[in-house]
N, C-alpha and C positions, 0 to 999 in steps of 0.2 A: 963207165960202158963207153969201148971203142964205139970214133961214130962211123966207123965202117966195119961195125958189129954185123953178125948176121941178121938179127933181130931188126935193127935199123935198115936191111935193107929191103924187108918186108914190106911190101905195096899198104902204104897208107891206111886202106881200107881193112887190111889183117891186123895191122896194131891196132886200129880204132875196135875191131870186132874182142883182142884180149885185154885191153883197159875195158871195157865193156864191163869183164867177166868179172873182173878186181871191184869195178863200181858195182857190181850190183850185188855182190858178196859184200862189199865194206858198206853199203849206204842201201841195204835191201830194207831199211826200217824205216828209211826218208832220211835226209839230209839235217840233222844237227849236228851243234859244236864241237860233240866228246864223237859221234860219227866219221869226223875226218880223219881221227887222228892217226888208224893202223893205215890209210893210205899212205902217209906220209913215207914208208920205207918202198914203196912204186913210186913215188915224184923223185926219192933220192937217188936214181939210177942214175941218172946225165939231166942236163939242160934242155937237150931237145924234149927227152919223154917228160920231162916237167912241166914241158911247155903244152904240149900236145894233152896232157892228161887234165890240167888247168882249162883249156879250152874245153874239153867233152862238155867238161860238169859244170863251166858257166854254160853252156849252150843247151844242156838237157836237163840239166836238176834244178829244183828251186828249195831252196833253204829256207827251213824252218827253224821259227825261234819262240817264243815262249817270254812272252810282258807281262811286269807289274807295273798300274801307273800311281800315278804319285800326286802327293799334295796339292803341287802344282798344275796338275792335269798331263805333266810327260810324261813320258814314259824311261825304262831301264829293263834291262831281259831281265825274265824273273830270275833267273839264280842269283842275281847280283840284289835284287830287290827281297828278295825273304832274307838275303844272308843279311842287308840294311836293317832289317828288321828284329835280324836277332840279337844285334850287335847293341841295337837300344834299347833293346827291352832286358840286354844283360846288364846295362850299362845304367839305364835308371834303375835296373832292383839295387844295384849296388851303391847307387845315389842315396836312394833314402834308404837304406840299413846303416849311412853312416851318421857319428853329431856332430850335433850343432857346431861344433868346433873345423871338427875333418873336414866336413861340406864347405868350408870357405877356402881349404886350399884343394878342393875335388878340378879346378878348373884345369890345373897343372896336367893332372891325370887324363883326366878327358881327350885334351889335345893331344896327346904321347899317344893313345890307345884308339883315336881316330884314326890320324896315320898308319899307325900299324895294321889297323882293319885295312884301309884304304890300298897298305900295301900286298895286304893276305888276298883281297879280291883279285889285283892286277895279277897278281902270283898264278891266280888259276884261269888267268884267258887262255882258250884254245889256240894252236894256229891259227895263224890269219890271211896265210898264203892264198888260198882257194878263193877263185873270185867267181860271183852270181851276178845275174839279170835278175832274175826274178827268186823273190822273197816272202813265205809266208807268215804274218805274224799273228797268235792270238796272245789275248790282252786278259789279263788273271785279275783279280780282287784278289784282298789279304784272306778270303774265306776258300780261296782255292776255286772258286766258279768261273768258268770263260766266260767272259760279258761281250766281247767281241773280236771280230776277225779282220786281216785286209791284206788280200791277195794283189801284191808290188811288183809290176811288172817296168825294173828301171829302164830298158832299151827302146819298151813303146810309152813311159810314162804313164800308165795309166793304174790305177788304182780302182779295187773292190772290196767291200766292205760287207760284214754280212753280220748284226746281231741278233746271236742264235738265240731261238723261242720268240723275237717277234717279227714284226710286219718290215720289212725291210722299204718303206715308201719313205725314210728320215732318215737315213742315213748319206746325204747327199754333204753335211757341217765334216761328215766325221772324216768322207773321201777327200775333201778340201783338205785337212788339216796333215793328210800323208801327204796327197801332193805337192803343198805351198811348201812343206818340208823337204819331197824330192825333189824339186827344181832349184831347192837354193843350194841344193845338196851335188847334185852334176854339173853347175853349170860351170865348173873346169873343164878347159881346155882337155880334151885326151880322158877323158873319161870314160873307165872300161871295169865296170861293174863294181860292186862293194865286196871289200873282203870281210868275215867276221867282226872285227871290231870296226870297220865302217860300217855295221849296222847296229852295232850299239849305240854308234855317235849317234845314223841317222837316229834311231828312236831316240834318245835325249833331244832332236829339235823338233818334236812332234808335240804339238797343243792340242791334245782334243777337247774337244766342246762338250760341254755340261747339261743337256737340254732336260726340262722338267726335274732337274738332281738326278738324273740318268746315275752321276757316280756320288756315293755319299761320305763325309770326312770318315767312317768307322770303315769303310771297304777300301781306301786309300794307303797306300804307303806312303810314310817318311824318313825325310830325309834323313842321316847320321846328323843328330845334333851335338850341336858344337860346344867348347867351353862356356861360350856367354851366356849363350841358352840356359845351363846351369844359374851357370851365376845370377841371372835375372831371375827365375825359378826361385832359389833363395832369401832371394831382395822383395817379391813379393808376399814370399813365405813370414819374413820380419817386420815388414811394412803391415 
C-alpha cells in the first residue's frame, strides 16, 4: 500500500477504529497463538499499518497461554508439553517391545527420533511478530486440571497468582517465582513487550515452588528421554 494512499491519509483515530474491527473479529475468543494467524493478512499490507496494529494489540490485548508443569518445576506451553508426553509414551512403548539384542542398538534410534521430534515441535510454532505487555498463564497438570493461573504485566512488572479452589493466602512464593523470571527476562535495554516465542522462553525460566507437595510426581510432565536414559534403564535391568 502506497504511503500516500487514501486509507493512510485518514486520521489515526479512524484507522484505529478500523483496526479494532479486524482485531475484534480475529481475536473475539481472546488472544491465543493460533487466533493471531488471520491477522497476518492485515499486517502484511504495509510497514506502517503493521506497526500501528502491533502497537494497538500490545496496548489493549492480553495474551492467553496454557502451560504444563515439568518434573523440574519449570513450565512449557501446554501444546508442547502434551506433544512431549505423547512422544515419550510412544518411544517407551517401542523400547519395551524390543528384544534384548535390539534394545542395545536402540540408543541410536532414540537420538535421531528425539531430534526429529524437536524439529516437529519447532515447525508448529505460530507467528512471533506480535508483542504483548500483559500475559495470562493457566498451568495444567497431566490430568488436564488447571491448578494455577497467573496474570503477568510486563510493563508494570506485576504478577497476580490464583490457585483455583484454594485460599489465596499462600500464593506469595508462586508470584515471586513469576516475578523473578520476569525481572531477569526484561532487564535488557530497549525491552518492548514479549512475542509468543518470548512467552515460551519466559515460562521455561519460571521455577515454581512445591509447598506441601502441591505438585505430585504423577501429575507433572517429563522431558523427552535421551538415548543415555534408555541405555541406563537397560543396564539396570541386566544387573
